[in-house]
C-alpha positions in Angstrom: -0.2 -10.9 8.5 -3.4 -11.8 10.2 -4.6 -8.2 10.3 -3.9 -7.7 6.5 -4.9 -11.0 4.9 -5.0 -9.7 1.4 -1.3 -8.8 1.5 1.5 -11.2 0.7 4.9 -11.5 2.2 7.8 -11.5 -0.2 11.3 -11.5 1.2 11.6 -8.3 3.3 8.4 -6.6 2.1 4.7 -7.0 2.0 2.7 -6.3 -1.2 -0.8 -6.1 -2.5 -2.4 -5.4 -5.9 -5.7 -3.5 -5.9 -8.1 -3.5 -8.9 -10.4 -0.6 -9.7 -13.1 0.0 -12.3 -10.9 2.4 -14.3 -7.7 4.5 -14.4 -9.4 7.5 -12.7 -10.5 5.4 -9.7 -7.0 3.9 -9.5 -5.5 7.3 -9.4 -7.9 8.5 -6.8 -6.8 5.6 -4.6 -3.1 6.4 -5.2 -3.7 10.0 -4.1 -5.5 8.8 -1.0 -2.6 6.5 -0.2 -0.2 9.4 -0.8 -1.9 11.5 1.8 -1.9 8.7 4.3 1.8 8.0 3.6 2.8 11.6 4.0 0.9 11.8 7.4 2.8 8.7 8.5 6.1 9.8 6.9 6.4 6.3 5.5 6.2 5.9 1.7 5.3 2.8 -0.4 6.7 1.8 -3.7 3.7 2.2 -6.1 3.2 0.5 -9.5 0.2 1.7 -11.6 -1.1 -0.4 -14.5 -4.3 1.3 -15.8 -6.8 0.0 -13.3 -4.4 -1.9 -11.1 -2.2 -0.5 -8.3 0.4 -2.5 -6.5 1.8 -1.3 -3.3 5.0 -2.7 -1.8 6.0 -1.8 1.8 9.2 -2.2 3.7 11.1 0.0 6.1 14.3 0.6 4.1 16.3 2.3 6.9 15.5 -0.7 9.2 16.4 -3.3 6.6 13.0 -5.0 6.6 9.5 -5.0 7.9 8.4 -2.9 10.9 5.1 -1.9 12.5 5.1 1.1 10.1 4.6 -1.2 7.2 1.6 -3.0 8.6 -0.1 0.2 9.8 0.2 1.8 6.3 -1.1 -1.4 4.8 -4.2 -1.2 7.0 -4.6 2.5 6.0 -4.3 1.6 2.3 -6.9 -1.1 2.7 -9.2 1.5 4.3 -8.6 3.9 1.4 -9.5 1.2 -1.1 -13.0 0.9 0.3 -13.6 4.6 0.6 
C-alpha cells in the first residue's frame, strides 16, 4: 500500500475514488484505464457517478489481491494525471 497511498484496503480488494471537473473528463479517464486494463488483461470494477469514478481491484481467480492489482492501481493513478 506504500506505493499507492491514495488507495484503501477493504477486505480482499483495493479501491480508490477519483474526482474530475466534469463527466467528459471522468469518461476520458475510464477509457484510459480500460486501455491499460486490456493491455494487462486485468479488469477493475468501475463505478461512474457523474464526475467521480471509483475503481475496485482484486484478482478474482486468485481469491484476493495480487501484484496485478497493485500494478493496475499505479497505472490508473498515472492515467488520472495525464
